[in-house]
C-alpha positions in Angstrom: 15.8 -16.1 -8.9 15.3 -15.5 -5.3 14.1 -12.0 -4.2 16.6 -10.1 -2.0 16.5 -6.8 -0.2 19.4 -4.8 1.2 20.2 -1.2 2.2 21.7 0.9 -0.7 25.5 0.7 -1.0 27.6 3.8 -0.9 27.3 4.5 -4.7 23.5 3.9 -4.7 23.1 6.2 -1.7 25.2 8.8 -3.5 22.9 8.5 -6.5 19.8 9.0 -4.3 21.4 12.1 -2.8 22.2 13.5 -6.2 18.8 12.7 -7.6 17.2 14.3 -4.5 19.1 17.5 -5.1 18.2 17.4 -8.8 14.5 17.0 -7.9 14.7 20.0 -5.6 16.3 22.0 -8.4 13.6 21.0 -10.8 11.0 22.1 -8.3 12.7 25.4 -8.0 12.9 25.7 -11.8 9.1 25.6 -11.8 8.7 28.1 -9.0 7.9 25.7 -6.1 9.6 26.0 -2.7 10.9 22.4 -2.5 11.6 22.5 1.2 8.0 23.6 2.0 6.4 21.5 -0.7 3.9 18.8 -0.2 2.6 16.1 -2.5 0.2 18.3 -4.5 3.1 20.6 -5.2 4.8 17.6 -6.9 1.7 17.2 -9.0 1.9 20.9 -9.9 5.6 20.6 -10.9 4.8 17.5 -13.0 2.0 19.3 -14.8 4.1 22.4 -15.4 6.8 20.2 -16.9 4.3 18.5 -19.2 3.1 21.9 -20.4 6.7 23.3 -20.7 7.7 24.1 -24.3 10.9 25.9 -23.4 14.4 25.0 -24.5 15.5 24.4 -20.9 12.8 21.9 -20.1 14.3 19.1 -18.0 14.5 15.7 -19.7 12.2 12.8 -18.9 15.1 11.0 -17.2 15.7 14.0 -14.9 12.0 14.2 -14.1 11.6 10.5 -13.2 14.9 10.4 -11.2 14.5 13.8 -9.5 10.7 13.8 -8.7 10.7 10.1 -8.0 13.4 10.5 -5.4 11.8 13.5 -3.8 8.5 11.6 -3.6 10.2 8.5 -2.2 12.0 10.5 0.4 8.8 12.2 1.5 6.9 9.0 1.8 9.9 7.4 3.5 10.2 10.2 6.1 6.4 10.2 6.7 6.2 6.5 7.3 9.7 5.9 8.8 10.6 3.8 5.8 14.1 4.0 4.4 15.1 3.3 0.9 16.3 -0.2 0.1 17.4 -2.2 -2.9 15.3 -5.0 -4.2 16.9 -7.6 -6.5 14.7 -10.2 -8.3 14.4 -11.8 -11.7 13.8 -8.4 -13.2 17.0 -6.8 -11.9 17.8 -4.4 -9.0 15.7 -1.4 -8.1 15.2 1.3 -5.5 12.1 0.7 -3.2 10.4 1.8 0.0 8.3 -0.6 2.1 5.4 0.8 4.0 3.5 -1.6 6.3 4.1 -4.5 4.0 3.5 -2.6 0.7 6.4 -2.1 -1.5 6.6 1.1 -3.5 9.1 1.8 -6.3 8.9 5.7 -6.5 11.2 6.1 -9.5 9.3 3.5 -11.5 6.1 5.0 -10.3 7.0 8.3 -12.1 8.3 6.5 -15.1 5.0 4.7 -15.7 3.1 8.0 -15.5 5.5 9.6 -18.0 4.7 6.7 -20.3 1.0 7.6 -20.2 1.8 11.0 -21.9 1.6 9.3 -25.3 -1.8 7.8 -24.6 -5.2 9.3 -25.0 -5.6 9.5 -21.2 -2.4 10.7 -19.5 -2.2 10.5 -15.7 -2.0 13.5 -13.5 -2.5 14.0 -9.7 -0.8 10.7 -9.0 1.6 12.0 -6.3 -1.2 13.2 -4.1 -3.2 10.1 -4.9 -0.5 7.7 -3.8 0.2 9.7 -0.7 -3.4 9.5 0.3 -3.5 5.7 -0.4 -0.4 5.2 1.7 -2.1 6.9 4.6 -4.7 4.0 4.6 -2.1 1.3 5.1 
């Protein structure tokens, strides 16, 4: 299958808007001012979520969609890179392109959540990716 990119359609953009609001709410849930937040605050929220044993802990899906979208929006604004949709043989996904590098922020968070069941879970990845993106 040929790889195609396009801007998000109306429903996809509405999903991004909803997930962004959800991500901001999650940040507030963990005591972080989402509007003033920077990348290391996303790391702090993720770590607080991992350590959270409460009954109102957000689900993994909410974390990957919410924090992934907040992260993608921040990178996109910083690098003037809007969201776009990529369709290839694996399906269609949300992405951001920065100087020729394609980032899939929601998948980026999903892969780190998957490491929680391994001997070496990943932390500090939001700040790490933001720093790497500054070198491009």
